[in-house]
HTML snippet that shows the backbone in 3Dmol.js (N, CA, C, O; Angstrom):
<script src="https://3Dmol.org/build/3Dmol-min.js"></script>
<div id="view" style="width:600px;height:400px;position:relative"></div>
<script>
const pdb = `
ATOM      1  N   MET A   1       0.849  -1.165   0.000  1.00  0.00           N
ATOM      2  CA  MET A   1       0.000   0.000   0.000  1.00  0.00           C
ATOM      3  C   MET A   1       0.899   1.233   0.000  1.00  0.00           C
ATOM      4  O   MET A   1       1.816   1.348   0.813  1.00  0.00           O
ATOM      5  N   ASN A   2       0.628   2.132  -0.902  1.00  0.00           N
ATOM      6  CA  ASN A   2       1.348   3.402  -0.945  1.00  0.00           C
ATOM      7  C   ASN A   2       0.629   4.405  -0.050  1.00  0.00           C
ATOM      8  O   ASN A   2      -0.584   4.589  -0.154  1.00  0.00           O
ATOM      9  N   ILE A   3       1.390   5.052   0.830  1.00  0.00           N
ATOM     10  CA  ILE A   3       0.831   6.046   1.737  1.00  0.00           C
ATOM     11  C   ILE A   3       1.549   7.364   1.482  1.00  0.00           C
ATOM     12  O   ILE A   3       2.774   7.443   1.575  1.00  0.00           O
ATOM     13  N   LEU A   4       0.776   8.399   1.160  1.00  0.00           N
ATOM     14  CA  LEU A   4       1.323   9.721   0.879  1.00  0.00           C
ATOM     15  C   LEU A   4       0.633  10.738   1.781  1.00  0.00           C
ATOM     16  O   LEU A   4      -0.595  10.768   1.859  1.00  0.00           O
ATOM     17  N   VAL A   5       1.420  11.571   2.464  1.00  0.00           N
ATOM     18  CA  VAL A   5       0.887  12.637   3.314  1.00  0.00           C
ATOM     19  C   VAL A   5       1.273  13.958   2.679  1.00  0.00           C
ATOM     20  O   VAL A   5       2.443  14.198   2.381  1.00  0.00           O
ATOM     21  N   ARG A   6       0.257  14.833   2.470  1.00  0.00           N
ATOM     22  CA  ARG A   6       0.565  16.116   1.828  1.00  0.00           C
ATOM     23  C   ARG A   6      -0.403  17.194   2.287  1.00  0.00           C
ATOM     24  O   ARG A   6      -1.545  16.901   2.641  1.00  0.00           O
ATOM     25  N   PRO A   7       0.054  18.448   2.280  1.00  0.00           N
ATOM     26  CA  PRO A   7      -0.851  19.558   2.620  1.00  0.00           C
ATOM     27  C   PRO A   7      -1.805  19.823   1.456  1.00  0.00           C
ATOM     28  O   PRO A   7      -1.453  19.631   0.292  1.00  0.00           O
ATOM     29  N   LEU A   8      -3.010  20.263   1.789  1.00  0.00           N
ATOM     30  CA  LEU A   8      -3.972  20.614   0.745  1.00  0.00           C
ATOM     31  C   LEU A   8      -3.955  22.101   0.415  1.00  0.00           C
ATOM     32  O   LEU A   8      -4.536  22.526  -0.583  1.00  0.00           O
ATOM     33  N   SER A   9      -3.292  22.888   1.251  1.00  0.00           N
ATOM     34  CA  SER A   9      -3.185  24.328   0.986  1.00  0.00           C
ATOM     35  C   SER A   9      -1.834  24.819   1.488  1.00  0.00           C
ATOM     36  O   SER A   9      -1.207  24.166   2.322  1.00  0.00           O
ATOM     37  N   PRO A  10      -1.384  25.958   0.988  1.00  0.00           N
ATOM     38  CA  PRO A  10      -0.095  26.491   1.435  1.00  0.00           C
ATOM     39  C   PRO A  10      -0.148  27.103   2.842  1.00  0.00           C
ATOM     40  O   PRO A  10       0.897  27.386   3.429  1.00  0.00           O
ATOM     41  N   ARG A  11      -1.346  27.307   3.382  1.00  0.00           N
ATOM     42  CA  ARG A  11      -1.466  27.889   4.731  1.00  0.00           C
ATOM     43  C   ARG A  11      -0.954  26.902   5.776  1.00  0.00           C
ATOM     44  O   ARG A  11      -1.220  25.705   5.669  1.00  0.00           O
ATOM     45  N   PRO A  12      -0.229  27.378   6.776  1.00  0.00           N
ATOM     46  CA  PRO A  12       0.304  26.466   7.795  1.00  0.00           C
ATOM     47  C   PRO A  12      -0.784  25.774   8.619  1.00  0.00           C
ATOM     48  O   PRO A  12      -0.552  24.685   9.144  1.00  0.00           O
ATOM     49  N   ASP A  13      -1.960  26.384   8.741  1.00  0.00           N
ATOM     50  CA  ASP A  13      -3.043  25.789   9.529  1.00  0.00           C
ATOM     51  C   ASP A  13      -4.098  25.127   8.644  1.00  0.00           C
ATOM     52  O   ASP A  13      -5.215  24.869   9.093  1.00  0.00           O
ATOM     53  N   GLY A  14      -3.745  24.855   7.395  1.00  0.00           N
ATOM     54  CA  GLY A  14      -4.693  24.277   6.444  1.00  0.00           C
ATOM     55  C   GLY A  14      -4.843  22.775   6.603  1.00  0.00           C
ATOM     56  O   GLY A  14      -4.141  22.142   7.392  1.00  0.00           O
ATOM     57  N   ALA A  15      -5.768  22.221   5.841  1.00  0.00           N
ATOM     58  CA  ALA A  15      -6.052  20.784   5.876  1.00  0.00           C
ATOM     59  C   ALA A  15      -4.921  19.977   5.239  1.00  0.00           C
ATOM     60  O   ALA A  15      -4.153  20.479   4.418  1.00  0.00           O
ATOM     61  N   TRP A  16      -4.847  18.712   5.647  1.00  0.00           N
ATOM     62  CA  TRP A  16      -3.861  17.775   5.104  1.00  0.00           C
ATOM     63  C   TRP A  16      -4.584  16.556   4.567  1.00  0.00           C
ATOM     64  O   TRP A  16      -5.696  16.234   4.987  1.00  0.00           O
ATOM     65  N   GLN A  17      -3.934  15.888   3.635  1.00  0.00           N
ATOM     66  CA  GLN A  17      -4.521  14.703   3.035  1.00  0.00           C
ATOM     67  C   GLN A  17      -3.563  13.531   3.152  1.00  0.00           C
ATOM     68  O   GLN A  17      -2.354  13.670   2.967  1.00  0.00           O
ATOM     69  N   VAL A  18      -4.134  12.369   3.465  1.00  0.00           N
ATOM     70  CA  VAL A  18      -3.401  11.108   3.431  1.00  0.00           C
ATOM     71  C   VAL A  18      -4.022  10.310   2.296  1.00  0.00           C
ATOM     72  O   VAL A  18      -5.230  10.073   2.271  1.00  0.00           O
ATOM     73  N   ARG A  19      -3.175   9.897   1.354  1.00  0.00           N
ATOM     74  CA  ARG A  19      -3.665   9.058   0.253  1.00  0.00           C
ATOM     75  C   ARG A  19      -3.202   7.628   0.486  1.00  0.00           C
ATOM     76  O   ARG A  19      -2.009   7.367   0.642  1.00  0.00           O
ATOM     77  N   LEU A  20      -4.149   6.716   0.509  1.00  0.00           N
ATOM     78  CA  LEU A  20      -3.883   5.293   0.647  1.00  0.00           C
ATOM     79  C   LEU A  20      -4.136   4.691  -0.732  1.00  0.00           C
ATOM     80  O   LEU A  20      -5.276   4.394  -1.088  1.00  0.00           O
ATOM     81  N   ASP A  21      -3.080   4.515  -1.493  1.00  0.00           N
ATOM     82  CA  ASP A  21      -3.179   4.185  -2.911  1.00  0.00           C
ATOM     83  C   ASP A  21      -4.031   5.270  -3.578  1.00  0.00           C
ATOM     84  O   ASP A  21      -3.571   6.403  -3.718  1.00  0.00           O
ATOM     85  N   ARG A  22      -5.246   4.952  -3.987  1.00  0.00           N
ATOM     86  CA  ARG A  22      -6.093   5.957  -4.659  1.00  0.00           C
ATOM     87  C   ARG A  22      -7.163   6.558  -3.742  1.00  0.00           C
ATOM     88  O   ARG A  22      -8.005   7.326  -4.207  1.00  0.00           O
ATOM     89  N   HIS A  23      -7.144   6.228  -2.473  1.00  0.00           N
ATOM     90  CA  HIS A  23      -8.196   6.640  -1.551  1.00  0.00           C
ATOM     91  C   HIS A  23      -7.725   7.801  -0.666  1.00  0.00           C
ATOM     92  O   HIS A  23      -6.878   7.606   0.206  1.00  0.00           O
ATOM     93  N   PRO A  24      -8.265   9.003  -0.882  1.00  0.00           N
ATOM     94  CA  PRO A  24      -7.864  10.155  -0.066  1.00  0.00           C
ATOM     95  C   PRO A  24      -8.662  10.244   1.233  1.00  0.00           C
ATOM     96  O   PRO A  24      -9.862   9.973   1.260  1.00  0.00           O
ATOM     97  N   VAL A  25      -7.976  10.628   2.304  1.00  0.00           N
ATOM     98  CA  VAL A  25      -8.604  10.891   3.590  1.00  0.00           C
ATOM     99  C   VAL A  25      -8.095  12.256   4.045  1.00  0.00           C
ATOM    100  O   VAL A  25      -6.886  12.480   4.096  1.00  0.00           O
ATOM    101  N   THR A  26      -9.006  13.167   4.375  1.00  0.00           N
ATOM    102  CA  THR A  26      -8.638  14.534   4.734  1.00  0.00           C
ATOM    103  C   THR A  26      -8.641  14.713   6.247  1.00  0.00           C
ATOM    104  O   THR A  26      -9.501  14.181   6.948  1.00  0.00           O
ATOM    105  N   PHE A  27      -7.654  15.478   6.740  1.00  0.00           N
ATOM    106  CA  PHE A  27      -7.520  15.765   8.166  1.00  0.00           C
ATOM    107  C   PHE A  27      -7.395  17.263   8.373  1.00  0.00           C
ATOM    108  O   PHE A  27      -6.998  17.992   7.465  1.00  0.00           O
ATOM    109  N   ARG A  28      -7.736  17.720   9.576  1.00  0.00           N
ATOM    110  CA  ARG A  28      -7.693  19.153   9.877  1.00  0.00           C
ATOM    111  C   ARG A  28      -6.286  19.685  10.059  1.00  0.00           C
ATOM    112  O   ARG A  28      -6.058  20.886   9.911  1.00  0.00           O
ATOM    113  N   SER A  29      -5.328  18.807  10.381  1.00  0.00           N
ATOM    114  CA  SER A  29      -3.973  19.286  10.650  1.00  0.00           C
ATOM    115  C   SER A  29      -2.939  18.232  10.256  1.00  0.00           C
ATOM    116  O   SER A  29      -3.262  17.063  10.047  1.00  0.00           O
ATOM    117  N   GLU A  30      -1.704  18.678  10.163  1.00  0.00           N
ATOM    118  CA  GLU A  30      -0.597  17.763   9.877  1.00  0.00           C
ATOM    119  C   GLU A  30      -0.453  16.733  10.992  1.00  0.00           C
ATOM    120  O   GLU A  30      -0.197  15.558  10.729  1.00  0.00           O
ATOM    121  N   ALA A  31      -0.619  17.176  12.237  1.00  0.00           N
ATOM    122  CA  ALA A  31      -0.480  16.258  13.378  1.00  0.00           C
ATOM    123  C   ALA A  31      -1.512  15.132  13.319  1.00  0.00           C
ATOM    124  O   ALA A  31      -1.180  13.976  13.578  1.00  0.00           O
ATOM    125  N   GLU A  32      -2.756  15.461  12.980  1.00  0.00           N
ATOM    126  CA  GLU A  32      -3.792  14.429  12.870  1.00  0.00           C
ATOM    127  C   GLU A  32      -3.474  13.455  11.737  1.00  0.00           C
ATOM    128  O   GLU A  32      -3.642  12.245  11.892  1.00  0.00           O
ATOM    129  N   ALA A  33      -3.022  13.971  10.616  1.00  0.00           N
ATOM    130  CA  ALA A  33      -2.689  13.112   9.479  1.00  0.00           C
ATOM    131  C   ALA A  33      -1.546  12.168   9.833  1.00  0.00           C
ATOM    132  O   ALA A  33      -1.606  10.976   9.531  1.00  0.00           O
ATOM    133  N   LYS A  34      -0.518  12.691  10.463  1.00  0.00           N
ATOM    134  CA  LYS A  34       0.638  11.856  10.812  1.00  0.00           C
ATOM    135  C   LYS A  34       0.298  10.850  11.901  1.00  0.00           C
ATOM    136  O   LYS A  34       0.829   9.740  11.896  1.00  0.00           O
ATOM    137  N   ALA A  35      -0.580  11.215  12.838  1.00  0.00           N
ATOM    138  CA  ALA A  35      -1.010  10.266  13.867  1.00  0.00           C
ATOM    139  C   ALA A  35      -1.787   9.113  13.232  1.00  0.00           C
ATOM    140  O   ALA A  35      -1.618   7.957  13.622  1.00  0.00           O
ATOM    141  N   PHE A  36      -2.632   9.427  12.259  1.00  0.00           N
ATOM    142  CA  PHE A  36      -3.380   8.400  11.544  1.00  0.00           C
ATOM    143  C   PHE A  36      -2.429   7.436  10.830  1.00  0.00           C
ATOM    144  O   PHE A  36      -2.597   6.219  10.911  1.00  0.00           O
ATOM    145  N   VAL A  37      -1.442   7.979  10.139  1.00  0.00           N
ATOM    146  CA  VAL A  37      -0.476   7.144   9.407  1.00  0.00           C
ATOM    147  C   VAL A  37       0.314   6.271  10.372  1.00  0.00           C
ATOM    148  O   VAL A  37       0.563   5.100  10.088  1.00  0.00           O
ATOM    149  N   SER A  38       0.704   6.826  11.495  1.00  0.00           N
ATOM    150  CA  SER A  38       1.454   6.054  12.486  1.00  0.00           C
ATOM    151  C   SER A  38       0.624   4.870  12.994  1.00  0.00           C
ATOM    152  O   SER A  38       1.125   3.749  13.075  1.00  0.00           O
ATOM    153  N   THR A  39      -0.631   5.119  13.333  1.00  0.00           N
ATOM    154  CA  THR A  39      -1.511   4.046  13.800  1.00  0.00           C
ATOM    155  C   THR A  39      -1.729   3.008  12.701  1.00  0.00           C
ATOM    156  O   THR A  39      -1.694   1.806  12.963  1.00  0.00           O
ATOM    157  N   LEU A  40      -1.951   3.465  11.489  1.00  0.00           N
ATOM    158  CA  LEU A  40      -2.166   2.552  10.371  1.00  0.00           C
ATOM    159  C   LEU A  40      -0.946   1.658  10.154  1.00  0.00           C
ATOM    160  O   LEU A  40      -1.085   0.448   9.978  1.00  0.00           O
ATOM    161  N   ARG A  41       0.230   2.243  10.168  1.00  0.00           N
ATOM    162  CA  ARG A  41       1.458   1.442   9.949  1.00  0.00           C
ATOM    163  C   ARG A  41       1.658   0.418  11.058  1.00  0.00           C
ATOM    164  O   ARG A  41       2.065  -0.711  10.784  1.00  0.00           O
ATOM    165  N   ARG A  42       1.377   0.795  12.317  1.00  0.00           N
ATOM    166  CA  ARG A  42       1.481  -0.163  13.427  1.00  0.00           C
ATOM    167  C   ARG A  42       0.513  -1.330  13.224  1.00  0.00           C
ATOM    168  O   ARG A  42       0.871  -2.489  13.435  1.00  0.00           O
ATOM    169  N   ARG A  43      -0.704  -1.014  12.817  1.00  0.00           N
ATOM    170  CA  ARG A  43      -1.700  -2.074  12.620  1.00  0.00           C
ATOM    171  C   ARG A  43      -1.345  -2.978  11.454  1.00  0.00           C
ATOM    172  O   ARG A  43      -1.554  -4.190  11.525  1.00  0.00           O
ATOM    173  N   LEU A  44      -0.813  -2.409  10.387  1.00  0.00           N
ATOM    174  CA  LEU A  44      -0.420  -3.233   9.253  1.00  0.00           C
ATOM    175  C   LEU A  44       0.758  -4.142   9.595  1.00  0.00           C
ATOM    176  O   LEU A  44       0.856  -5.254   9.077  1.00  0.00           O
ATOM    177  N   ALA A  45       1.645  -3.673  10.462  1.00  0.00           N
ATOM    178  CA  ALA A  45       2.836  -4.450  10.834  1.00  0.00           C
ATOM    179  C   ALA A  45       2.546  -5.489  11.934  1.00  0.00           C
ATOM    180  O   ALA A  45       3.360  -6.380  12.175  1.00  0.00           O
ATOM    181  N   ALA A  46       1.399  -5.371  12.590  1.00  0.00           N
ATOM    182  CA  ALA A  46       1.081  -6.274  13.684  1.00  0.00           C
ATOM    183  C   ALA A  46       0.860  -7.697  13.148  1.00  0.00           C
ATOM    184  O   ALA A  46       0.441  -7.883  12.005  1.00  0.00           O
ATOM    185  N   PRO A  47       1.148  -8.690  13.989  1.00  0.00           N
ATOM    186  CA  PRO A  47       0.904 -10.064  13.549  1.00  0.00           C
ATOM    187  C   PRO A  47      -0.597 -10.307  13.359  1.00  0.00           C
ATOM    188  O   PRO A  47      -1.422  -9.838  14.142  1.00  0.00           O
ATOM    189  N   HIS A  48      -0.918 -11.032  12.329  1.00  0.00           N
ATOM    190  CA  HIS A  48      -2.296 -11.381  12.037  1.00  0.00           C
ATOM    191  C   HIS A  48      -2.397 -12.898  11.901  1.00  0.00           C
ATOM    192  O   HIS A  48      -2.189 -13.440  10.815  1.00  0.00           O
ATOM    193  N   PRO A  49      -2.717 -13.589  13.006  1.00  0.00           N
ATOM    194  CA  PRO A  49      -2.780 -15.052  12.941  1.00  0.00           C
ATOM    195  C   PRO A  49      -3.969 -15.504  12.082  1.00  0.00           C
ATOM    196  O   PRO A  49      -5.038 -14.894  12.098  1.00  0.00           O
ATOM    197  N   LEU A  50      -3.752 -16.574  11.347  1.00  0.00           N
ATOM    198  CA  LEU A  50      -4.807 -17.141  10.536  1.00  0.00           C
ATOM    199  C   LEU A  50      -5.710 -17.992  11.445  1.00  0.00           C
ATOM    200  O   LEU A  50      -5.230 -18.600  12.402  1.00  0.00           O
ATOM    201  N   PRO A  51      -7.005 -18.032  11.147  1.00  0.00           N
ATOM    202  CA  PRO A  51      -7.892 -18.862  11.968  1.00  0.00           C
ATOM    203  C   PRO A  51      -7.552 -20.336  11.829  1.00  0.00           C
ATOM    204  O   PRO A  51      -7.103 -20.785  10.775  1.00  0.00           O
ATOM    205  N   ALA A  52      -7.768 -21.072  12.887  1.00  0.00           N
ATOM    206  CA  ALA A  52      -7.507 -22.520  12.866  1.00  0.00           C
ATOM    207  C   ALA A  52      -8.511 -23.195  11.937  1.00  0.00           C
ATOM    208  O   ALA A  52      -9.688 -22.835  11.899  1.00  0.00           O
ATOM    209  N   THR A  53      -8.026 -24.165  11.203  1.00  0.00           N
ATOM    210  CA  THR A  53      -8.933 -24.904  10.294  1.00  0.00           C
ATOM    211  C   THR A  53      -9.343 -26.212  10.942  1.00  0.00           C
ATOM    212  O   THR A  53      -8.592 -26.806  11.715  1.00  0.00           O
ATOM    213  N   GLY A  54     -10.539 -26.646  10.614  1.00  0.00           N
ATOM    214  CA  GLY A  54     -10.985 -27.963  11.045  1.00  0.00           C
ATOM    215  C   GLY A  54     -11.735 -27.947  12.247  1.00  0.00           C
ATOM    216  O   GLY A  54     -12.170 -28.998  12.718  1.00  0.00           O
TER     217      GLY A  54
END
`;
const viewer = $3Dmol.createViewer("view");
viewer.addModel(pdb, "pdb");
viewer.setStyle({}, {cartoon: {color: "spectrum"}});
viewer.zoomTo();
viewer.render();
</script>
C-alpha cells in the first residue's frame, strides 16, 4: 500500500490529506494526518494469525 501525506493548501493551519493508494482521507492538521499514518502502519505491521482450520 502506498501512503502519501501532503498539505492541501499552502497555509500552515490548512487541511492535510493522506492518500492510501487511490483513496484520499482529509484531516484538519498535519499532526492528525501523521497520527493516523502512524496508527495505520502499526496495525499493518502487527501479527495477524490465521484462523484454525478444522
